[in-house]
C-alpha positions in Angstrom: 111.5 91.4 75.0 113.5 91.7 71.7 116.0 89.2 73.1 113.2 86.7 73.8 111.8 87.2 70.4 115.2 86.6 68.8 115.7 83.5 70.8 112.3 82.2 69.9 112.9 82.8 66.2 116.3 81.1 66.4 114.8 78.2 68.3 112.0 77.8 65.6 114.6 77.9 62.8 116.8 75.3 64.5 113.7 73.1 65.2 112.5 73.4 61.6 116.0 72.6 60.2 116.3 69.6 62.5 112.9 68.3 61.6 113.4 68.7 57.9 116.9 67.0 58.2 115.5 64.0 60.1 112.6 63.7 57.6 115.0 63.6 54.7 116.9 60.7 56.4 113.8 58.5 56.5 113.6 55.9 53.7 111.1 57.0 51.1 108.4 54.4 50.7 108.9 54.7 46.9 112.6 53.6 47.2 113.3 50.4 45.3 115.4 47.5 46.6 118.9 47.3 45.2 119.3 46.1 41.7 119.4 42.3 41.7 122.6 40.5 40.8 123.6 40.3 37.2 124.5 36.9 35.8 127.5 38.4 34.0 130.8 38.2 35.8 133.1 35.7 37.6 131.5 32.8 39.4 133.4 30.3 41.5 132.4 27.1 43.2 132.7 23.3 42.9 131.6 20.4 40.8 131.2 16.6 41.4 131.4 13.7 39.0 128.6 11.1 39.2 130.9 8.3 38.2 133.6 9.1 40.7 131.9 10.0 44.0 135.1 9.3 45.9 136.8 12.1 44.1 134.9 14.7 46.1 134.2 18.2 45.1 136.5 19.9 42.6 137.2 23.5 41.6 134.8 25.0 39.1 134.3 28.5 37.7 132.6 30.4 34.9 133.4 33.8 33.4 130.0 34.8 32.0 130.4 37.6 29.5 127.8 40.1 28.3 128.3 39.0 24.6 126.8 35.6 25.3 130.2 33.7 25.6 131.4 31.8 28.6 134.7 30.5 29.8 134.7 27.4 32.1 137.8 26.8 34.2 138.1 23.5 36.1 140.8 21.4 37.7 141.0 17.6 37.7 143.9 15.2 38.3 146.1 18.3 39.1 145.5 19.6 35.5 143.7 22.9 34.7 141.0 22.5 32.0 139.6 25.5 30.0 136.4 25.3 27.9 134.7 28.0 25.9 131.2 28.3 24.7 127.9 30.2 24.8 125.3 30.8 27.4 121.6 31.9 27.7 119.4 32.9 30.5 115.6 32.4 30.2 113.9 33.6 33.4 116.0 32.0 36.1 117.2 29.0 33.9 120.9 29.3 33.0 122.1 27.1 30.1 125.4 26.9 28.4 127.4 24.6 26.1 131.2 24.7 26.2 134.0 22.7 24.5 137.4 21.9 26.2 140.2 23.7 24.5 143.0 23.1 27.1 143.6 20.3 29.5 144.3 16.6 29.5 144.5 15.2 26.0 141.6 12.8 26.7 139.3 15.9 27.4 140.4 18.0 24.5 137.4 18.6 22.2 134.9 17.3 24.7 131.7 19.3 24.8 129.5 19.7 27.9 126.1 21.1 28.6 125.4 23.0 31.8 122.0 23.8 33.2 121.3 25.6 36.6 119.0 28.0 38.4 120.1 31.6 38.7 119.1 33.1 42.0 119.2 36.9 41.5 118.4 37.8 45.1 121.2 35.6 46.6 123.7 36.0 43.8 124.1 32.2 43.3 123.8 29.6 40.7 122.4 26.4 42.2 120.9 23.0 41.2 123.6 22.9 38.5 123.9 19.8 36.3 126.6 19.2 33.7 126.6 16.4 31.1 129.0 15.4 28.4 127.5 15.6 24.9 127.2 12.0 23.5 129.0 9.8 22.6 130.5 10.4 26.1 128.3 9.9 29.1 130.0 11.8 32.0 127.8 13.9 34.3 127.6 15.6 37.6 126.5 18.6 39.6 127.9 22.0 40.3 127.2 25.2 42.4 128.6 28.7 42.0 128.7 32.0 43.9 129.4 35.3 42.2 132.8 36.7 43.0 132.8 39.8 40.8 
């Protein structure tokens, strides 16, 4: 009888431990979804030029820094171009202005504006439009995906 009782207690303890362990593995209904993507970081994608549709898509990237600065890296005519500037995010509207500091001589000092939609859930920047600040009139589109 004592053996039966000991086995029963052992069984109940094992059952209770197992039940509590399984319950702790269930997702708590109060758990929140993972933190949405931050806009800060390295973004890589492509851009097009409205005036040169035959040129196709070209390399385009942003390094978006927490201090409000941005570095834009592009490549055209086998020449890297670097621009620096500032960015803002209002809701899901990303905006920045950057000036070319390295690249082809014709592009040095050229300032561009960039506007796009920041999709936190998917970690993308879409519907991007870039425009040269007048007196230049170049424009085009861009899309980016967060790399880091």
